[in-house]
PAKOL-109785 format. One record per residue (C-alpha): residue number from 1; residue in one letter; x negated, y negated, z negated. Coordinates in pm, 1 decimal. Example, Ala and Ser with C-alpha at 12.3 -4.5 7.8 and 13.67 -1.06 7.14 Angstrom:
% PAKOL-109785
+-----+---+----------+----------+----------+
|   k | r |       px |       py |       pz |
+-----+---+----------+----------+----------+
|   1 | A |  -1230.0 |    450.0 |   -780.0 |
|   2 | S |  -1367.0 |    106.0 |   -714.0 |
+-----+---+----------+----------+----------+
This chain:
% PAKOL-109785
+-----+---+----------+----------+----------+
|   k | r |       px |       py |       pz |
+-----+---+----------+----------+----------+
|   1 | X |      0.4 |     -3.4 |     -3.8 |
|   2 | X |   -289.2 |   -232.5 |    -56.6 |
|   3 | X |   -394.4 |   -197.7 |    307.6 |
|   4 | X |    -50.6 |   -318.9 |    413.3 |
|   5 | X |    -47.4 |   -592.7 |    148.9 |
|   6 | X |   -413.6 |   -681.7 |     77.0 |
|   7 | X |   -338.3 |   -992.4 |   -137.4 |
|   8 | X |   -416.9 |  -1048.2 |   -503.1 |
|   9 | X |   -151.0 |  -1183.4 |   -734.2 |
|  10 | X |   -132.3 |  -1375.3 |  -1062.3 |
|  11 | X |    161.3 |  -1318.6 |  -1301.7 |
|  12 | X |    272.4 |  -1551.8 |  -1579.9 |
|  13 | X |    514.8 |  -1351.7 |  -1801.0 |
|  14 | X |    636.3 |  -1496.0 |  -2134.4 |
|  15 | X |    303.7 |  -1642.4 |  -2235.1 |
|  16 | X |     85.7 |  -1363.6 |  -2097.4 |
|  17 | X |   -117.7 |  -1401.6 |  -1778.3 |
|  18 | X |   -231.6 |  -1119.1 |  -1544.6 |
|  19 | X |   -478.4 |  -1238.4 |  -1275.2 |
|  20 | X |   -625.2 |  -1098.4 |   -959.1 |
|  21 | X |   -390.2 |   -803.5 |   -946.7 |
|  22 | X |   -330.5 |   -598.2 |   -625.6 |
|  23 | X |     20.3 |   -515.6 |   -511.9 |
|  24 | X |    -32.4 |   -149.0 |   -613.0 |
|  25 | X |    -85.9 |   -266.5 |   -971.9 |
|  26 | X |    248.6 |   -452.6 |   -967.2 |
|  27 | X |    434.4 |   -148.6 |   -831.0 |
|  28 | X |    282.2 |     64.9 |  -1108.9 |
|  29 | X |    373.9 |   -174.4 |  -1390.6 |
|  30 | X |    741.0 |    -98.1 |  -1433.6 |
|  31 | X |    785.3 |   -340.6 |  -1727.6 |
|  32 | X |    623.0 |   -630.8 |  -1534.3 |
|  33 | X |    829.6 |   -545.1 |  -1226.0 |
|  34 | X |   1147.6 |   -543.1 |  -1426.6 |
|  35 | X |   1082.4 |   -895.0 |  -1556.6 |
|  36 | X |    992.1 |  -1025.3 |  -1217.2 |
|  37 | X |   1300.6 |   -887.0 |  -1051.6 |
|  38 | X |   1549.3 |   -969.9 |  -1321.9 |
|  39 | X |   1775.8 |  -1256.5 |  -1193.5 |
|  40 | X |   1878.6 |  -1334.5 |  -1549.5 |
|  41 | X |   1529.3 |  -1473.6 |  -1626.3 |
|  42 | X |   1382.5 |  -1810.2 |  -1525.6 |
|  43 | X |   1165.4 |  -1715.7 |  -1223.3 |
|  44 | X |    950.9 |  -1901.6 |   -972.1 |
|  45 | X |    773.9 |  -1746.4 |   -685.3 |
|  46 | X |    478.1 |  -1962.5 |   -571.5 |
|  47 | X |    336.0 |  -1739.7 |   -307.2 |
|  48 | X |     66.8 |  -1533.4 |   -479.0 |
|  49 | X |    145.2 |  -1684.0 |   -825.3 |
|  50 | X |    463.3 |  -1558.9 |   -999.6 |
|  51 | X |    635.3 |  -1700.1 |  -1306.1 |
|  52 | X |    899.4 |  -1515.4 |  -1508.3 |
|  53 | X |   1022.6 |  -1629.8 |  -1843.5 |
|  54 | X |   1288.4 |  -1533.6 |  -2092.0 |
|  55 | X |   1522.9 |  -1834.1 |  -2156.2 |
|  56 | X |   1464.1 |  -1821.9 |  -2532.9 |
|  57 | X |   1093.7 |  -1801.2 |  -2485.2 |
|  58 | X |   1096.6 |  -2124.1 |  -2270.2 |
|  59 | X |   1306.5 |  -2305.7 |  -2529.7 |
|  60 | X |   1053.5 |  -2209.1 |  -2800.2 |
|  61 | X |    768.5 |  -2339.7 |  -2585.2 |
|  62 | X |    866.1 |  -2692.2 |  -2468.2 |
|  63 | X |    533.8 |  -2774.2 |  -2301.3 |
|  64 | X |    562.8 |  -2463.5 |  -2082.7 |
|  65 | X |    921.7 |  -2543.3 |  -2018.2 |
|  66 | X |    830.4 |  -2889.9 |  -1888.2 |
|  67 | X |    550.9 |  -2744.7 |  -1670.7 |
|  68 | X |    799.0 |  -2495.3 |  -1528.4 |
|  69 | X |   1041.9 |  -2767.9 |  -1441.5 |
|  70 | X |    768.6 |  -2971.4 |  -1267.8 |
|  71 | X |    657.1 |  -2672.1 |  -1072.4 |
|  72 | X |   1011.5 |  -2588.5 |   -972.1 |
|  73 | X |   1074.8 |  -2944.2 |   -843.8 |
|  74 | X |    759.6 |  -2942.0 |   -645.1 |
|  75 | X |    840.6 |  -2604.0 |   -495.6 |
|  76 | X |   1193.8 |  -2728.7 |   -414.4 |
|  77 | X |   1064.6 |  -3014.3 |   -209.7 |
|  78 | X |    753.4 |  -2853.1 |    -66.5 |
|  79 | X |    821.0 |  -2486.2 |    -28.5 |
|  80 | X |    576.6 |  -2457.9 |    261.6 |
|  81 | X |    302.9 |  -2560.4 |     18.0 |
|  82 | X |    336.7 |  -2227.3 |   -169.5 |
|  83 | X |    423.5 |  -1994.5 |    117.1 |
|  84 | X |    224.4 |  -1671.4 |    130.5 |
|  85 | X |    261.2 |  -1393.4 |    399.6 |
|  86 | X |    372.5 |  -1054.7 |    270.8 |
|  87 | X |    147.7 |   -843.7 |    494.6 |
|  88 | X |   -184.2 |   -860.2 |    681.6 |
|  89 | X |     18.0 |   -858.7 |   1008.2 |
|  90 | X |    205.2 |  -1176.1 |    904.9 |
|  91 | X |   -119.4 |  -1341.6 |    808.8 |
|  92 | X |   -273.7 |  -1246.5 |   1151.2 |
|  93 | X |     29.3 |  -1387.7 |   1323.3 |
|  94 | X |     11.0 |  -1720.9 |   1134.5 |
|  95 | X |   -366.1 |  -1755.3 |   1203.9 |
|  96 | X |   -358.4 |  -1677.7 |   1576.3 |
|  97 | X |   -403.7 |  -2022.3 |   1727.9 |
|  98 | X |   -686.7 |  -2045.4 |   1980.9 |
|  99 | X |   -701.2 |  -1718.1 |   2166.4 |
| 100 | X |   -349.1 |  -1663.1 |   2298.1 |
| 101 | X |    -75.8 |  -1859.1 |   2474.4 |
| 102 | X |    194.1 |  -1611.5 |   2354.4 |
| 103 | X |    193.1 |  -1472.4 |   2001.2 |
| 104 | X |    454.4 |  -1226.6 |   1879.3 |
| 105 | X |    562.7 |  -1077.8 |   1550.2 |
| 106 | X |    745.7 |   -751.6 |   1597.8 |
| 107 | X |    901.8 |   -585.2 |   1295.2 |
| 108 | X |   1224.4 |   -426.4 |   1166.0 |
| 109 | X |   1514.2 |   -623.7 |   1015.6 |
| 110 | X |   1483.5 |   -787.2 |    670.3 |
| 111 | X |   1108.1 |   -829.0 |    650.3 |
| 112 | X |   1106.1 |  -1209.1 |    694.4 |
| 113 | X |   1033.1 |  -1247.3 |   1061.0 |
| 114 | X |   1249.4 |  -1563.7 |   1106.8 |
| 115 | X |   1090.7 |  -1724.6 |    805.7 |
| 116 | X |    745.1 |  -1640.0 |    921.2 |
| 117 | X |    828.6 |  -1778.0 |   1271.6 |
| 118 | X |    954.5 |  -2105.0 |   1130.9 |
| 119 | X |    643.1 |  -2131.9 |    910.0 |
| 120 | X |    432.6 |  -2068.7 |   1218.6 |
| 121 | X |    605.0 |  -2354.1 |   1395.5 |
| 122 | X |    555.2 |  -2596.2 |   1103.8 |
| 123 | X |    184.4 |  -2505.5 |   1093.4 |
| 124 | X |    129.0 |  -2556.5 |   1460.4 |
| 125 | X |     27.1 |  -2923.4 |   1429.1 |
| 126 | X |    376.3 |  -3077.9 |   1468.3 |
| 127 | X |    376.6 |  -3232.7 |   1113.1 |
| 128 | X |    107.9 |  -3367.7 |    875.8 |
| 129 | X |      6.5 |  -3110.3 |    614.9 |
| 130 | X |   -231.9 |  -3133.9 |    320.6 |
| 131 | X |   -531.5 |  -2899.8 |    356.0 |
| 132 | X |   -551.4 |  -2875.5 |    -27.2 |
| 133 | X |   -215.6 |  -2698.5 |    -55.5 |
| 134 | X |   -223.3 |  -2334.8 |   -199.4 |
| 135 | X |   -104.2 |  -2193.9 |    142.9 |
| 136 | X |   -437.2 |  -2302.7 |    283.5 |
| 137 | X |   -672.8 |  -2296.6 |    -12.9 |
| 138 | X |   -552.1 |  -1967.6 |   -173.7 |
| 139 | X |   -327.6 |  -1773.8 |     55.3 |
| 140 | X |   -558.1 |  -1730.2 |    356.7 |
| 141 | X |   -361.1 |  -1942.1 |    606.4 |
| 142 | X |   -561.9 |  -2173.8 |    839.1 |
| 143 | X |   -488.9 |  -2545.3 |    813.7 |
| 144 | X |   -432.9 |  -2730.9 |   1142.1 |
| 145 | X |   -453.9 |  -3109.2 |   1196.8 |
| 146 | X |   -138.7 |  -3304.8 |   1289.6 |
| 147 | X |   -143.5 |  -3353.3 |   1667.4 |
| 148 | X |    107.8 |  -3638.1 |   1686.9 |
| 149 | X |   -100.0 |  -3943.5 |   1586.2 |
| 150 | X |   -102.6 |  -4075.4 |   1943.0 |
| 151 | X |    178.1 |  -3886.5 |   2111.8 |
| 152 | X |    532.9 |  -3766.5 |   2028.5 |
| 153 | X |    532.8 |  -3391.1 |   1973.6 |
| 154 | X |    832.0 |  -3186.6 |   2095.5 |
| 155 | X |    889.9 |  -2841.9 |   1963.4 |
| 156 | X |   1171.4 |  -2608.8 |   2072.3 |
| 157 | X |   1350.8 |  -2331.5 |   1885.1 |
| 158 | X |   1593.1 |  -2086.1 |   2038.8 |
| 159 | X |   1791.8 |  -1776.3 |   1951.1 |
| 160 | X |   2057.1 |  -1553.6 |   2110.1 |
| 161 | X |   2360.0 |  -1745.4 |   1987.5 |
| 162 | X |   2447.0 |  -2071.0 |   1814.4 |
| 163 | X |   2581.8 |  -1891.2 |   1505.2 |
| 164 | X |   2227.1 |  -1760.4 |   1442.8 |
| 165 | X |   2073.1 |  -2103.3 |   1486.3 |
| 166 | X |   2331.5 |  -2249.0 |   1244.0 |
| 167 | X |   2321.0 |  -1983.1 |    976.7 |
| 168 | X |   1959.0 |  -1856.6 |    991.7 |
| 169 | X |   1710.0 |  -2066.8 |   1189.9 |
| 170 | X |   1816.4 |  -2419.5 |   1090.8 |
| 171 | X |   1847.2 |  -2327.0 |    721.0 |
| 172 | X |   1495.4 |  -2180.2 |    728.1 |
| 173 | X |   1373.9 |  -2503.6 |    880.9 |
| 174 | X |   1537.6 |  -2720.1 |    607.8 |
| 175 | X |   1404.0 |  -2471.7 |    347.2 |
| 176 | X |   1033.8 |  -2488.2 |    444.2 |
| 177 | X |   1002.5 |  -2828.9 |    603.8 |
| 178 | X |    850.6 |  -3078.6 |    362.0 |
| 179 | X |   1159.4 |  -3268.2 |    238.1 |
| 180 | X |   1023.8 |  -3613.4 |    319.4 |
| 181 | X |    984.4 |  -3506.7 |    685.8 |
| 182 | X |   1356.5 |  -3420.9 |    712.4 |
| 183 | X |   1471.5 |  -3776.8 |    669.2 |
| 184 | X |   1855.5 |  -3783.9 |    648.3 |
| 185 | X |   1865.4 |  -3407.7 |    619.8 |
| 186 | X |   1636.9 |  -3393.9 |    319.0 |
| 187 | X |   1775.9 |  -3309.5 |    -25.9 |
| 188 | X |   1636.8 |  -3629.0 |   -172.7 |
| 189 | X |   1775.6 |  -3858.4 |     98.0 |
| 190 | X |   2046.3 |  -4099.7 |    -24.1 |
| 191 | X |   2280.4 |  -4230.4 |    241.3 |
| 192 | X |   2413.2 |  -4577.9 |    165.7 |
| 193 | X |   2727.9 |  -4553.5 |    -38.0 |
| 194 | X |   2729.5 |  -4174.7 |    -25.0 |
| 195 | X |   2441.8 |  -4059.3 |   -233.8 |
| 196 | X |   2384.0 |  -3724.4 |    -64.4 |
| 197 | X |   2187.8 |  -3596.3 |    236.7 |
| 198 | X |   2336.8 |  -3549.5 |    575.0 |
| 199 | X |   2435.2 |  -3184.6 |    653.9 |
| 200 | X |   2347.8 |  -3049.8 |    987.9 |
| 201 | X |   2285.6 |  -3174.5 |   1350.7 |
| 202 | X |   2585.4 |  -3169.9 |   1583.8 |
| 203 | X |   2556.1 |  -2817.2 |   1716.9 |
| 204 | X |   2840.1 |  -2881.6 |   1966.1 |
| 205 | X |   2596.7 |  -3079.9 |   2172.0 |
| 206 | X |   2226.3 |  -3046.4 |   2244.7 |
| 207 | X |   2106.5 |  -3058.4 |   1878.7 |
| 208 | X |   1778.0 |  -3226.2 |   1796.9 |
| 209 | X |   1612.6 |  -3372.4 |   1490.3 |
| 210 | X |   1359.7 |  -3657.3 |   1482.3 |
| 211 | X |   1124.2 |  -3598.4 |   1191.1 |
| 212 | X |    967.1 |  -3878.3 |    983.8 |
| 213 | X |    631.1 |  -3823.0 |   1159.3 |
| 214 | X |    800.1 |  -3868.1 |   1491.4 |
| 215 | X |    805.7 |  -3513.3 |   1611.3 |
| 216 | X |   1129.4 |  -3401.2 |   1784.2 |
| 217 | X |   1276.0 |  -3060.6 |   1711.9 |
| 218 | X |   1514.2 |  -2929.9 |   1979.7 |
| 219 | X |   1729.4 |  -2626.9 |   1929.3 |
| 220 | X |   1878.4 |  -2394.0 |   2186.7 |
| 221 | X |   2098.7 |  -2089.3 |   2225.8 |
| 222 | X |   2007.7 |  -1840.3 |   2507.4 |
| 223 | X |   2376.6 |  -1859.1 |   2618.6 |
| 224 | X |   2310.1 |  -2210.5 |   2748.3 |
| 225 | X |   2253.9 |  -2260.6 |   3114.1 |
| 226 | X |   1891.8 |  -2243.0 |   3229.2 |
| 227 | X |   1887.4 |  -2610.4 |   3312.0 |
| 228 | X |   1901.7 |  -2697.1 |   2938.8 |
| 229 | X |   1561.9 |  -2541.9 |   2895.1 |
| 230 | X |   1406.5 |  -2733.0 |   3178.9 |
| 231 | X |   1450.6 |  -3086.2 |   3062.1 |
| 232 | X |   1152.1 |  -3122.3 |   2826.6 |
| 233 | X |    787.2 |  -3035.9 |   2807.5 |
| 234 | X |    725.5 |  -2852.0 |   2477.5 |
| 235 | X |    414.2 |  -2846.5 |   2261.6 |
| 236 | X |    542.9 |  -2512.6 |   2147.3 |
| 237 | X |    857.2 |  -2295.7 |   2141.6 |
| 238 | X |    977.4 |  -2039.1 |   1886.1 |
| 239 | X |   1201.7 |  -1763.2 |   2016.2 |
| 240 | X |   1386.7 |  -1595.3 |   1732.3 |
| 241 | X |   1470.7 |  -1260.4 |   1895.5 |
| 242 | X |   1400.8 |  -1200.7 |   2262.3 |
| 243 | X |   1528.3 |  -1439.4 |   2533.6 |
| 244 | X |   1635.5 |  -1353.3 |   2885.6 |
| 245 | X |   1332.9 |  -1362.3 |   3116.8 |
| 246 | X |   1466.7 |  -1657.2 |   3314.9 |
| 247 | X |   1487.5 |  -1859.6 |   2996.1 |
| 248 | X |   1124.4 |  -1787.4 |   2906.5 |
| 249 | X |   1021.5 |  -1880.3 |   3263.7 |
| 250 | X |   1203.1 |  -2204.4 |   3240.8 |
| 251 | X |   1042.9 |  -2304.0 |   2908.7 |
| 252 | X |    698.1 |  -2180.9 |   3025.9 |
| 253 | X |    704.0 |  -2398.9 |   3329.3 |
| 254 | X |    725.8 |  -2706.1 |   3105.1 |
| 255 | X |    525.0 |  -2579.6 |   2803.9 |
| 256 | X |    213.3 |  -2504.7 |   3009.8 |
| 257 | X |    188.0 |  -2867.5 |   3117.0 |
| 258 | X |    102.3 |  -2943.0 |   2754.4 |
| 259 | X |   -100.6 |  -2622.9 |   2689.1 |
| 260 | X |    174.1 |  -2530.2 |   2445.5 |
| 261 | X |    221.7 |  -2191.9 |   2292.4 |
| 262 | X |    517.8 |  -1946.9 |   2280.1 |
| 263 | X |    595.4 |  -1778.1 |   1944.2 |
| 264 | X |    815.2 |  -1470.0 |   1941.0 |
| 265 | X |    974.2 |  -1305.8 |   1633.3 |
| 266 | X |   1171.2 |  -1004.0 |   1741.4 |
| 267 | X |   1302.5 |   -668.5 |   1630.6 |
| 268 | X |   1359.7 |   -593.5 |   1925.8 |
| 269 | X |   1718.6 |   -482.5 |   1892.7 |
| 270 | X |   1988.0 |   -413.2 |   2147.9 |
| 271 | X |   2244.2 |   -697.3 |   2187.1 |
| 272 | X |   2576.4 |   -597.7 |   2340.1 |
| 273 | X |   2616.6 |   -744.7 |   2683.2 |
| 274 | X |   2252.5 |   -824.7 |   2712.7 |
| 275 | X |   2074.2 |   -555.0 |   2927.7 |
| 276 | X |   1740.0 |   -735.1 |   2896.0 |
| 277 | X |   1727.6 |   -656.3 |   2518.7 |
| 278 | X |   1628.8 |   -342.9 |   2324.8 |
| 279 | X |   1447.2 |    -67.7 |   2513.2 |
| 280 | X |   1527.5 |   -230.0 |   2845.7 |
| 281 | X |   1377.7 |   -561.0 |   2749.6 |
| 282 | X |   1158.1 |   -728.4 |   3003.5 |
+-----+---+----------+----------+----------+
């Protein structure tokens, strides 16, 4: 199991700290695992550092309680800062920047492919990121400089239907994008006279979001006409599940003008009515 997951973890459990522990140690320590997985406890997963506390223990240790609240608020607004891949393959996918124009993460359902794909997009140079964050300093992920100082970056994201964009892809973007970059969609944004952030883009039209840094995110569904994928040159494009070949070709014609990269996260599974998916995929 340590070949699949080669990372070393630190656990903070009710005043005790266990450092530099492999995943196999965690699996063998049933009492630790029970406290980490118990939803009734106060828990915080900061990549390779995991906190789990009994409510009464935190009340009896106010300094630790305040520290926990500060960490939680920082994690809530900067979740990308603490992201850690859960396998060597995910780390390789995140760190593949210079050698390939097309990079794919192929895995079964429910292993975090969409999240990893969104994180890959956010790491690709489309937003400013702090190289001192734990994701870069401790979790093995390579830092990339923001590429948009003297140009507007445009990044595309697509999936097989709008419902998947609305319920899966866009929520992962909001979850891992640094909150200040989301502008009106950020949880800390206060609209005049309303006091709450804006919900979602208008998915009934061509949805796009302009980030604080100037980068434009455009979202697509493969059910759209091919012309919708031909209107922009993309610095990169994330395909969550496999697109029809003509959609890829349309994006590629524009992406290559900027030396952009295609990122795929796919099962690949069979989609009813889509002969290009599953075992028959192009």
